[in-house]
N, C-alpha and C positions, 0 to 999 in steps of 0.2 A: 381652660383652653379658650382663647379669644375667638370671636366669631370669624369663621373662614370667609374670605371675600367672594368666593364663587360657589354657587349651589349646584352648578352643572359644569362638568368638565368632559369634553369630547376628545376622542383620540382617532387619529389615522391608524391604520393597521400595519401594513408592510413597511418596515424601516422605522416604525415609531414604537408601537407596542411590542411587535414581534420581529425577530430576525428570521425572515423567510427566504433569504437569498439562495440557500442550498436547494430547497425544494422547487423554487421558481426556476433556478438554473437547470435543474435536472429536466423539468418539463420543457423549457426552451430548447435544450440540447436534444431532447427526443424529437421535437419538430424539425430542428435544423438537420439532424441525421437523415430524416426522410427526404430532404432536399439535397443531400450529399455535401452539406456545408460542414466546416470545422466546428468543433465545440467551442463555446465561450466560457470564460472563467467566471467564478463567483463574483470577483471584483467587477468584471464587465457588466454582469447582470444587474448589479446594484445601480448602475447608471441608466439602465433601461426601464426601471420600475417607476410607476407613479400615475400613469394615465390609463391603466387597464391592460389586460393581457394582449389584446390585438396590437396596440401600439408598442408594447414591450417586444412582441415578436417581430414587428416591422423594423424596429431599431436593431434587433439582433441580426435580421437578414441584411439590413443595410451595412452592418459592420463586418459581415462575412461573405460579401460578394455582390450585394446589391438587392434591390427589391424584386419581387415576383409579381406576376399578374394577380389581379384581385381574386379570381376564382381559386387560384392555387393558395393565395394567402388565407382564404377562408377554410380551405381543406387543412392547411397546416395549423391554423388557429383551433379548429375543432379537435385535431389530434393532440395539441398542447393541452387544451382544457380537459380532455378525457384522461390523459396521463396524469395531469396535476390532481384531478379529483380523486384518482386512485392512490395517490402518494402525497396527500396534502399536508401531513404533519409528521413526516419522517424525521426531518432535521429542524423543523420550525420550533422556536422556543421564545418565551418572553425574554426581553433584554434584561441584563443584570439589574437588580433592584426593582424590577417590575412588580413582583408580587407584594413586596413591602410597601411600595408606592400605592398600589390599589387598596391595600389594607388601610393605609393612612388616610386616603381620601374617603373611604367608606366610614372610617371612625369619625370623620368630621361631618358626616351626613350628606356627602356629595353624591349627586346622581351622575353615574359614569355611563358614557355612551361611546359607541364606535361609529365613525363615518369614514368609509373607505371607498375607493374606486374599484375595488375587487367585487366580483359578483357576490351578492348577499349570501347565497347558499354556501359559497366557499368560505366566507368569513365565519358563518355559523358552524360549519364543519370543523374548522380549526379550533374554535372555542370548545366545541363538544369534545374533541379528542384531547385537548389540553385541560379539560375540566374547569373551564372559565365561564361557561354560559351564564351562570347565575350572577356574575359580577356586573352585568350591564343592564341598564334600564331599556336600552334599545340598541340594535345593530342595524345599520343602514348601509346598503351596498350601492355600487355605481349603477346598478340596474333597477334599484328600488322604485324610482320615479320614471323609469323609461329612458329612451335615448336622448342625448343632448343635455342632460341635467346633472351630470357628474361634476366633481370639482375640476377646474376652478370656479364653475358656477356656484352661487351660494345656496342653490335649492336644497341640497342634502343637509346642509347645516341648518337651514330654516326648518326643515322637517324634524331635525333633532330637537330644536327648541320647542317646537309644537308638541312633540311626544313627551318631552321631559317636564313640561309644565313650567310653573313659575320659578324664577331665579336668575341671577346673573350667571353668565356663561363664559367659558374660555375654551380654546381649542389647542390641541397639541399635535404637531406634525413634523415632517422632515423635508418637504419639498415646496417649490413655488406653487404647486397645485393646492397645497394646504394653506399657505399664507395668503394667497390671492383669494381663495374661497372664504377664509376667515375675515379678511378685510371687507369683502363684498357683503358679508353677513353682519358686519359690525362687531365682530368678536376679536378680543385680544388673542394673539397666537404666541405660543412657546414652541420654538424649534429645537429638535434634538440633534446634536452634532454627530451622534453615532449612527444615524440612519442613512438612507439612500439619497443623500442631498444631491439635487440636480444643479446646484450652484454652490459656490463657497458659502459657508454658513452665515457669514456677515452680510451676504447679499440676498438672503432669502426674504428679508423684510419683516422678520418677526419682532415682537416687542421684547422678547427675552430668549436666551439660548441656554440650554443645559447640556452638560457632558455626561451625566449619569442620572438615573431616575431618583437617586437620593436628593437631587437638587430641585426636583419639580415642585414639591409643596412649598419650600421656601421661596422659590421664584414666583409662584402664584401669589403668595402673601405679599411679596414686594410689589408686584404689579397692582394689587389692590390698594396698597398704601400709597403708591406713586400717583395713581389716578384719583384717589380720594373720593369722598362722598359726592362731590359735585361733578364728577366726570361721568360721561355717558358710558354705560355698559350695555351690551345687548342683553335683553331679558324678555321673558314672556310671562303671560298670566293665563290661567285656565280659561278666563273669560274672553281673552283677546289673543289667540294663537298667532304665531309668526306666519307670514304669508309665504307662498312658494314662488315669489317673484324671481325672475332670472335676470 
């Protein structure tokens, strides 16, 4: 087996590694019902995901009758989080091919990480319930570094590089929050067409697009070959960790 071009591969969570639309939708609809709003469909919820639960709820409220006052939004947000935490992995599953893909990366010695705008404790709870915790070198959430540092800021990806140590890195996501954060952090990004894409897949700005996880490892190999040894990849070393610049 030839040397794999990336020693670190990071993943977004919702709409990338896992299809969580059902559980997210149930939590959103729980909050909407408290406001007397109509339920939203799973397909609608897919377009609300990407920037965290509060913005997801705000988008759902806008689509079902308009915004509410900030105090009420916080109440509904708290109710959404409470419901979601109690029902976090009822329907959530890895996307098809996900387990084999993770196995393939591990067999190549790749350090696998997750960087999501979801609260870190929720991401960890999903992995615990799905039996995936041991797959990842690090799990970083939208709250890990505090307010204002979630994607599309590069801060969380810079933290991933610092925690994973030396190696060339790539990132895999499904929205512009992911591609913009990767670009800001200097990482090549692969977009998945089966996720919660907030723009047409060709407009996300990724270096490669895949339609199934069977295609990820070959896509990363092609990216490595296209860029060649003289092309700059984001990398870190244990003696010079990536900064948290915003």
